[in-house]
C-alpha positions in Angstrom: -37.7 124.0 -31.8 -40.8 122.3 -32.5 -41.8 120.2 -30.5 -42.3 124.0 -27.7 -44.1 124.5 -30.7 -46.8 121.9 -30.8 -46.9 121.6 -26.8 -47.8 125.0 -26.8 -50.6 124.5 -29.5 -51.3 122.1 -27.1 -50.6 118.7 -28.5 -48.6 116.3 -26.4 -45.3 116.2 -27.3 -43.0 112.7 -27.0 -39.7 113.2 -29.2 -37.0 110.6 -30.2 -32.6 111.3 -30.8 -33.4 108.6 -33.6 -35.4 106.3 -36.0 -34.9 102.9 -33.6 -35.9 105.0 -30.4 -39.1 106.1 -32.5 -40.0 102.7 -33.1 -40.2 102.1 -29.8 -41.9 103.9 -28.6 -44.2 103.7 -31.6 -44.7 100.4 -29.4 -46.9 102.1 -26.5 -48.3 104.4 -27.9 -49.8 105.2 -31.5 -49.6 109.3 -31.6 -52.3 110.9 -33.6 -49.2 112.4 -35.8 -45.5 110.5 -36.9 -43.3 114.6 -37.6 -39.6 112.5 -38.4 -36.0 114.1 -39.9 -34.9 111.6 -43.3 -32.3 112.4 -42.0 -31.5 110.3 -38.3 -28.7 108.2 -37.1 -29.5 104.3 -37.0 -32.6 104.8 -38.4 -33.9 106.5 -41.2 -37.3 108.5 -41.5 -37.7 106.4 -44.0 -37.0 103.2 -42.1 -39.3 104.0 -39.7 -42.1 105.2 -42.2 -41.6 101.3 -44.0 -41.2 99.8 -40.6 -44.6 101.0 -38.6 -46.3 100.6 -42.2 -45.9 97.2 -41.9 -48.0 95.9 -39.4 -50.8 97.1 -41.4 -53.5 99.5 -40.7 -53.6 101.2 -37.5 -50.0 103.3 -38.4 -50.4 106.8 -37.1 -49.7 109.2 -40.7 -45.9 110.2 -41.4 -45.1 113.5 -41.6 -41.3 113.7 -43.2 -39.2 116.7 -42.6 -35.8 117.2 -44.9 -33.2 119.8 -46.3 -32.9 117.4 -49.5 -35.7 119.1 -51.4 -37.5 116.1 -54.7 -36.3 113.4 -51.2 -38.1 110.4 -52.9 -39.6 108.8 -50.9 -40.0 104.7 -51.6 -43.8 103.8 -52.7 -44.9 101.4 -49.6 -44.0 104.3 -47.8 -47.3 106.3 -47.7 -46.9 109.6 -46.0 -49.7 112.5 -45.4 -47.2 116.1 -46.0 -43.7 116.9 -46.8 -41.2 119.4 -45.1 -38.5 120.9 -46.8 -36.4 122.5 -44.2 -36.2 125.7 -43.7 -40.6 125.3 -43.1 -42.8 127.6 -42.0 -43.9 126.6 -38.1 -47.8 128.0 -39.4 -46.7 125.6 -42.6 -46.4 123.0 -40.4 -49.1 123.6 -37.6 -51.6 123.2 -40.5 -49.7 120.0 -42.2 -50.2 119.0 -38.7 -53.6 119.6 -37.6 -54.5 118.5 -41.7 -53.0 114.9 -41.3 -55.3 113.7 -38.5 -58.2 114.7 -39.6 -57.4 113.0 -42.5 -56.5 110.2 -40.8 -60.0 110.4 -38.1 -61.1 110.7 -41.6 -60.1 107.9 -43.7 -61.0 105.7 -39.4 -64.6 107.4 -38.9 -64.9 105.7 -42.7 -63.1 102.6 -41.7 -64.9 101.9 -38.7 -68.5 102.3 -40.7 -67.2 100.4 -42.9 -66.6 96.7 -40.9 -69.9 97.3 -39.4 -72.4 94.7 -40.0 -75.0 96.9 -41.9 -78.9 96.3 -39.7 -81.6 93.5 -40.9 -85.8 93.2 -39.8 -86.9 91.0 -38.9 -89.5 90.3 -41.5 
């Protein structure tokens, strides 16, 4: 249902059945955002988040979904949002759009800081 909602909104959706499958898929392409349940077989959402971010810069924004309210997220697992089930679909769409926009803005800021400043020959 969630995949279809995002597909209907024009997002390209890739699904995985567990955290390991998701991690393998992420090695092939960088999505604009990752939505993952905290409770998944083989590798949970927190493990997936930590593994993704272990590579340093360039990890896509991460949004957690969970039926467990007040789930503790470890400090090394930076996330753009947290959806507690059941959640409103409009809220999910808005959170994903905001995470993508914030990531794009952060990337633009990082690339402008990485460029050398122009010099004048004198």
